[in-house]
C-alpha positions as CSV (number, residue, x, y, z in Angstrom):
1,M,-51.5,-39.9,39.4
2,E,-48.3,-41.6,38.5
3,E,-45.6,-39.4,38.4
4,K,-42.8,-40.5,36.2
5,L,-38.6,-39.4,36.2
6,S,-38.7,-37.1,33.4
7,L,-34.6,-36.0,33.9
8,I,-31.8,-38.0,35.3
9,R,-28.6,-35.0,36.3
10,L,-25.3,-36.3,37.4
11,F,-23.2,-33.3,36.7
12,Y,-19.4,-33.1,38.4
13,E,-20.2,-36.4,40.7
14,P,-16.6,-37.8,40.2
15,G,-17.0,-39.9,43.1
16,V,-20.0,-41.5,41.6
17,G,-19.6,-44.4,38.8
18,M,-21.4,-45.6,36.7
19,D,-21.7,-49.0,35.6
20,A,-21.0,-50.1,31.6
21,G,-23.9,-52.3,31.3
22,Y,-26.3,-49.0,32.9
23,V,-29.8,-49.3,32.2
24,I,-31.7,-46.3,30.6
25,P,-35.7,-46.3,32.5
26,S,-38.0,-44.3,31.1
27,Q,-36.6,-41.3,31.5
28,D,-37.0,-38.3,29.2
29,V,-33.4,-37.2,29.8
30,L,-30.1,-38.1,31.0
31,L,-27.6,-35.7,31.5
32,T,-24.1,-37.6,33.0
33,F,-21.5,-35.1,31.7
34,I,-18.4,-33.6,33.9
35,N,-18.1,-37.1,36.0
36,N,-15.5,-38.9,35.4
37,F,-17.1,-41.8,34.2
38,T,-14.8,-44.3,33.0
39,G,-15.1,-48.0,30.5
40,P,-17.5,-48.8,27.8
41,I,-20.9,-48.3,28.2
42,N,-23.5,-50.1,26.5
43,F,-27.0,-49.4,26.4
44,G,-28.0,-53.2,25.2
45,N,-30.6,-54.4,28.0
46,T,-32.6,-50.9,27.3
47,S,-36.2,-51.2,25.1
48,S,-36.8,-49.1,21.8
49,S,-39.4,-47.7,23.7
50,S,-37.4,-45.9,25.6
51,N,-38.5,-42.0,26.3
52,L,-35.6,-40.7,25.8
53,S,-35.0,-37.7,24.4
54,G,-31.4,-36.1,25.5
55,L,-28.3,-38.0,26.1
56,D,-25.5,-36.2,27.1
57,L,-22.4,-37.8,28.1
58,S,-20.1,-35.4,27.6
59,G,-16.7,-34.6,29.7
60,N,-15.8,-38.1,31.0
61,K,-13.5,-40.6,30.3
62,F,-15.6,-43.3,28.6
63,D,-13.7,-45.2,25.9
64,G,-13.6,-48.0,23.5
65,P,-16.6,-48.2,20.8
66,I,-19.0,-45.2,20.3
67,P,-22.7,-47.4,21.7
68,E,-24.5,-48.3,18.8
69,S,-27.3,-49.1,21.6
70,I,-27.8,-45.5,21.5
71,S,-29.5,-46.1,18.0
72,K,-32.7,-47.7,20.2
73,F,-33.4,-44.7,21.2
74,L,-35.6,-43.1,17.9
75,K,-37.2,-40.5,20.4
76,L,-33.4,-39.0,20.3
77,E,-33.6,-35.6,19.8
78,S,-30.2,-34.7,21.5
79,L,-26.7,-35.9,21.6
80,D,-23.4,-34.8,23.3
81,I,-20.7,-37.6,23.3
82,S,-18.0,-35.2,23.4
83,N,-14.1,-34.8,25.3
84,N,-14.6,-38.8,25.9
85,S,-12.0,-41.2,24.6
86,F,-14.1,-42.8,22.3
87,S,-12.3,-45.1,19.6
88,G,-13.0,-46.8,16.5
89,R,-15.7,-46.2,13.5
90,F,-19.2,-43.6,13.9
91,P,-21.5,-46.3,14.3
92,T,-24.1,-45.5,11.2
93,S,-26.7,-47.0,12.7
94,L,-27.0,-43.1,14.3
95,F,-27.9,-41.5,11.4
96,K,-30.8,-43.6,11.4
97,I,-32.9,-41.7,14.9
98,P,-35.4,-39.5,12.8
99,S,-35.4,-36.9,15.0
100,L,-31.7,-36.5,16.1
101,Q,-30.7,-33.2,15.4
102,W,-26.9,-33.0,14.1
103,D,-24.1,-30.5,15.4
104,L,-21.5,-31.4,13.1
């Protein structure tokens, strides 16, 4: 029986870095909150067939635009990008994710 990773949790790991070209494998949830990750973030190399249903990037120091590449995660239900330094316009492509719950 093949086991599949379903959760990656990086909580308060200030010495850990996250490359801006980070690729999401097939896990279901990625939590990276309160890590002081910096720089822009891009999920451009990730397949739209990803099973990612939860993405928490909150409490870091990500900057630049909110990545439109998040809209590739068609199974995404939960997204938290609060408490970062994102700038620019909100990508309207995120509204096309069918199962994403909004808390505005």
